[in-house]
C-alpha positions in Angstrom: 73.7 74.9 85.8 72.3 74.4 82.2 69.1 76.2 81.3 66.0 74.3 79.9 64.4 75.6 76.8 60.9 74.7 77.0 60.2 74.8 73.1 63.2 72.4 72.5 62.1 70.1 75.1 58.4 70.1 73.7 59.6 69.6 70.0 62.1 66.7 71.1 58.9 65.1 72.9 56.8 65.1 69.7 55.6 68.6 69.8 52.7 70.3 71.7 50.1 67.8 70.8 52.0 64.9 72.0 52.9 66.6 75.2 49.2 67.7 75.6 48.3 64.0 75.7 50.7 63.2 78.4 49.8 62.9 82.1 52.0 64.5 84.8 53.8 61.2 85.2 54.6 60.6 81.4 55.6 64.4 81.3 58.0 63.8 84.2 59.4 60.5 82.6 59.9 62.1 79.2 61.6 65.3 80.7 64.0 63.0 82.6 64.7 61.0 79.5 65.4 64.3 77.5 67.7 65.7 80.3 69.7 62.4 80.5 70.1 62.2 76.8 71.5 66.0 76.9 73.7 65.1 79.7 75.1 62.1 77.9 75.5 64.1 74.6 77.5 66.9 76.7 79.6 64.4 78.6 80.3 62.4 75.2 81.4 65.8 73.8 83.6 66.6 76.6 85.3 63.2 76.2 86.1 63.8 72.7 83.5 61.4 71.3 82.7 61.7 67.6 79.4 63.5 66.7 78.3 60.5 64.8 79.0 56.7 65.0 82.2 55.8 63.2 82.1 53.9 60.1 83.9 50.4 60.0 86.4 52.0 57.8 87.2 54.8 60.2 87.4 52.4 63.2 89.7 50.3 61.1 92.1 53.1 60.5 92.5 53.7 64.3 93.1 50.1 65.4 97.0 50.4 65.5 97.1 54.0 66.3 95.7 53.6 69.8 96.9 51.9 73.0 93.6 50.2 73.5 90.8 48.5 71.5 87.2 49.2 72.2 87.0 46.9 75.4 88.9 46.3 78.5 90.3 42.9 78.6 93.7 41.7 77.6 92.6 41.3 74.1 91.9 45.0 74.0 95.0 46.6 75.4 98.7 46.7 74.5 100.7 46.2 77.7 100.0 46.5 81.2 97.7 43.3 81.1 99.8 41.2 83.4 98.4 40.7 87.0 100.3 43.7 88.2 99.3 46.1 85.5 102.9 46.8 84.3 103.7 47.4 80.7 106.5 45.1 79.9 109.6 46.6 77.8 108.7 44.0 75.1 105.1 45.2 74.8 104.1 47.6 72.1 102.9 51.0 72.9 99.8 50.7 70.7 97.7 47.6 70.1 98.8 45.6 67.0 96.3 44.6 64.4 94.7 41.1 65.2 96.1 38.4 63.1 93.4 37.2 60.8 91.6 34.1 61.8 91.4 31.2 59.3 88.4 31.0 57.2 87.3 27.9 59.4 88.9 28.7 62.7 89.0 26.0 65.2 89.0 26.2 69.0 92.7 25.9 69.0 92.9 28.9 66.6 91.0 31.0 69.0 93.5 30.2 71.7 96.3 30.6 69.6 95.3 33.9 68.0 93.1 35.6 70.4 93.6 34.2 74.1 97.3 33.8 73.9 99.3 33.0 76.0 97.1 30.0 76.3 99.5 27.3 77.6 98.3 27.4 81.2 94.7 26.6 80.3 95.7 23.9 77.7 97.9 22.3 80.3 95.0 22.5 82.7 92.6 20.8 80.3 95.1 18.2 79.3 95.7 17.3 83.0 92.0 16.8 83.6 91.6 14.9 80.4 94.4 12.6 81.3 93.0 12.3 84.8 89.7 11.0 83.3 87.6 13.9 84.5 84.2 14.5 82.8 84.0 16.7 79.5 82.4 19.5 81.7 85.4 19.7 83.8 87.9 19.7 80.8 85.8 22.3 79.2 85.9 24.4 82.4 89.6 24.0 82.4 89.9 25.3 78.8 87.7 28.4 79.5 88.4 29.4 82.9 90.8 32.4 81.8 89.1 33.3 78.6 87.0 35.9 80.4 90.5 37.7 81.1 90.9 38.5 77.6 87.5 39.9 77.2 87.1 41.9 80.5 89.2 42.8 83.4 88.7 40.9 86.7 88.4 44.2 88.5 85.6 45.0 86.1 87.4 47.9 84.5 87.8 49.9 87.7 
Protein backbone atom coordinates (compact mmCIF):
# COMPACT_ATOMS: atom_id res chain seq x y z
CA UNK A 1 0.00 0.00 0.00
CA UNK A 2 1.31 3.44 -0.93
CA UNK A 3 2.08 5.89 1.82
CA UNK A 4 0.58 9.37 1.87
CA UNK A 5 3.01 12.22 2.40
CA UNK A 6 0.94 14.97 4.06
CA UNK A 7 3.16 17.84 2.89
CA UNK A 8 2.86 16.73 -0.75
CA UNK A 9 -0.92 16.51 -0.43
CA UNK A 10 -1.19 19.92 1.25
CA UNK A 11 1.08 21.48 -1.38
CA UNK A 12 -0.93 19.89 -4.22
CA UNK A 13 -4.15 21.27 -2.73
CA UNK A 14 -2.87 24.85 -2.70
CA UNK A 15 -0.82 25.02 0.50
CA UNK A 16 -1.63 25.24 4.21
CA UNK A 17 -3.67 28.43 3.90
CA UNK A 18 -5.98 26.95 1.23
CA UNK A 19 -6.39 23.68 3.14
CA UNK A 20 -7.07 25.61 6.35
CA UNK A 21 -10.06 27.30 4.71
CA UNK A 22 -11.64 23.96 3.71
CA UNK A 23 -14.32 22.29 5.79
CA UNK A 24 -14.05 18.56 6.49
CA UNK A 25 -16.10 17.59 3.43
CA UNK A 26 -14.03 19.77 1.10
CA UNK A 27 -10.82 18.27 2.53
CA UNK A 28 -12.16 14.75 1.98
CA UNK A 29 -13.14 15.58 -1.61
CA UNK A 30 -9.77 17.21 -2.28
CA UNK A 31 -7.89 14.24 -0.79
CA UNK A 32 -9.95 11.83 -2.90
CA UNK A 33 -9.19 13.86 -6.03
CA UNK A 34 -5.49 13.94 -5.20
CA UNK A 35 -5.33 10.18 -4.55
CA UNK A 36 -7.32 9.43 -7.70
CA UNK A 37 -4.89 11.50 -9.78
CA UNK A 38 -1.94 9.70 -8.15
CA UNK A 39 -3.49 6.33 -8.95
CA UNK A 40 -4.17 7.37 -12.55
CA UNK A 41 -0.59 8.58 -12.92
CA UNK A 42 0.85 5.34 -11.55
CA UNK A 43 -1.44 3.23 -13.76
CA UNK A 44 -0.54 5.27 -16.85
CA UNK A 45 3.16 4.78 -16.04
CA UNK A 46 2.61 1.02 -15.58
CA UNK A 47 0.97 0.85 -19.01
CA UNK A 48 3.86 2.73 -20.61
CA UNK A 49 2.00 5.96 -21.27
CA UNK A 50 4.23 8.92 -22.10
CA UNK A 51 4.93 11.28 -19.21
CA UNK A 52 3.64 14.22 -21.24
CA UNK A 53 1.04 14.52 -23.99
CA UNK A 54 2.48 13.55 -27.36
CA UNK A 55 2.81 16.18 -30.05
CA UNK A 56 0.99 15.86 -33.36
CA UNK A 57 4.32 15.11 -35.03
CA UNK A 58 5.10 12.34 -32.51
CA UNK A 59 1.66 10.78 -33.01
CA UNK A 60 2.02 11.05 -36.78
CA UNK A 61 5.34 9.17 -36.66
CA UNK A 62 3.66 6.23 -34.90
CA UNK A 63 0.61 5.82 -37.15
CA UNK A 64 1.87 3.00 -39.34
CA UNK A 65 4.09 1.53 -36.61
CA UNK A 66 1.22 0.17 -34.49
CA UNK A 67 -1.54 -2.40 -34.97
CA UNK A 68 -4.14 0.12 -33.74
CA UNK A 69 -4.98 3.80 -34.02
CA UNK A 70 -6.23 5.61 -30.99
CA UNK A 71 -9.79 4.32 -31.01
CA UNK A 72 -11.56 0.98 -31.11
CA UNK A 73 -13.66 0.71 -34.27
CA UNK A 74 -12.74 -0.77 -37.63
CA UNK A 75 -11.25 2.55 -38.73
CA UNK A 76 -8.75 2.24 -35.87
CA UNK A 77 -7.53 -1.35 -36.17
CA UNK A 78 -5.64 -3.41 -38.69
CA UNK A 79 -7.35 -6.71 -39.10
CA UNK A 80 -9.58 -8.70 -36.83
CA UNK A 81 -12.39 -6.25 -37.48
CA UNK A 82 -14.71 -8.73 -39.14
CA UNK A 83 -17.68 -9.97 -37.06
CA UNK A 84 -15.62 -12.93 -35.82
CA UNK A 85 -12.61 -10.87 -34.74
CA UNK A 86 -10.14 -12.81 -36.89
CA UNK A 87 -7.31 -11.19 -38.84
CA UNK A 88 -7.53 -12.24 -42.47
CA UNK A 89 -4.31 -13.22 -44.30
CA UNK A 90 -4.69 -10.21 -46.60
CA UNK A 91 -4.94 -7.70 -43.74
CA UNK A 92 -1.83 -5.74 -42.72
CA UNK A 93 -0.18 -6.26 -39.34
CA UNK A 94 -0.05 -2.52 -38.62
CA UNK A 95 -2.60 0.11 -39.53
CA UNK A 96 -1.85 1.89 -42.79
CA UNK A 97 -1.88 5.65 -43.02
CA UNK A 98 -5.31 6.93 -43.96
CA UNK A 99 -5.66 8.05 -47.55
CA UNK A 100 -5.89 11.86 -47.52
CA UNK A 101 -9.38 13.23 -47.98
CA UNK A 102 -10.04 15.60 -50.89
CA UNK A 103 -9.93 19.28 -50.02
CA UNK A 104 -13.74 19.39 -50.19
CA UNK A 105 -14.83 15.85 -49.26
CA UNK A 106 -18.29 14.62 -50.13
CA UNK A 107 -20.32 12.07 -48.21
CA UNK A 108 -19.31 9.53 -50.85
CA UNK A 109 -15.63 10.31 -50.10
CA UNK A 110 -16.18 9.51 -46.41
CA UNK A 111 -17.79 6.19 -47.27
CA UNK A 112 -15.09 5.33 -49.81
CA UNK A 113 -12.07 6.45 -47.76
CA UNK A 114 -13.13 6.00 -44.13
CA UNK A 115 -16.08 3.63 -43.82
CA UNK A 116 -15.22 1.02 -46.47
CA UNK A 117 -16.41 -1.49 -47.30
CA UNK A 118 -19.57 0.55 -47.69
CA UNK A 119 -21.35 -1.37 -50.43
CA UNK A 120 -23.91 -2.80 -47.99
CA UNK A 121 -25.08 0.58 -46.68
CA UNK A 122 -25.07 2.14 -50.15
CA UNK A 123 -27.22 -0.72 -51.47
CA UNK A 124 -29.53 -0.38 -48.49
CA UNK A 125 -29.97 3.35 -49.07
CA UNK A 126 -30.44 2.84 -52.81
CA UNK A 127 -33.20 0.27 -52.22
CA UNK A 128 -34.94 2.60 -49.76
CA UNK A 129 -34.68 5.50 -52.21
CA UNK A 130 -35.95 3.38 -55.12
CA UNK A 131 -38.85 2.12 -52.99
CA UNK A 132 -39.86 5.72 -52.24
CA UNK A 133 -39.08 5.76 -48.53
CA UNK A 134 -38.74 9.17 -46.86
CA UNK A 135 -35.38 10.91 -46.64
CA UNK A 136 -35.02 10.01 -42.94
CA UNK A 137 -35.15 6.29 -43.79
CA UNK A 138 -32.66 6.68 -46.64
CA UNK A 139 -30.30 8.54 -44.29
CA UNK A 140 -30.73 5.84 -41.64
CA UNK A 141 -29.83 3.21 -44.25
CA UNK A 142 -26.67 5.17 -45.12
CA UNK A 143 -25.58 5.65 -41.53
CA UNK A 144 -26.65 2.44 -39.80
CA UNK A 145 -23.18 0.84 -39.87
CA UNK A 146 -21.02 3.97 -39.63
CA UNK A 147 -20.79 3.50 -35.87
CA UNK A 148 -18.94 0.22 -36.46
CA UNK A 149 -16.07 2.19 -37.96
CA UNK A 150 -15.88 4.40 -34.88
CA UNK A 151 -16.58 1.94 -32.05
CA UNK A 152 -16.99 -1.76 -31.50
CA UNK A 153 -20.50 -3.09 -30.98
CA UNK A 154 -19.29 -4.77 -27.81
CA UNK A 155 -18.12 -1.35 -26.51
CA UNK A 156 -14.50 -2.45 -26.53
CA UNK A 157 -14.85 -5.29 -24.04
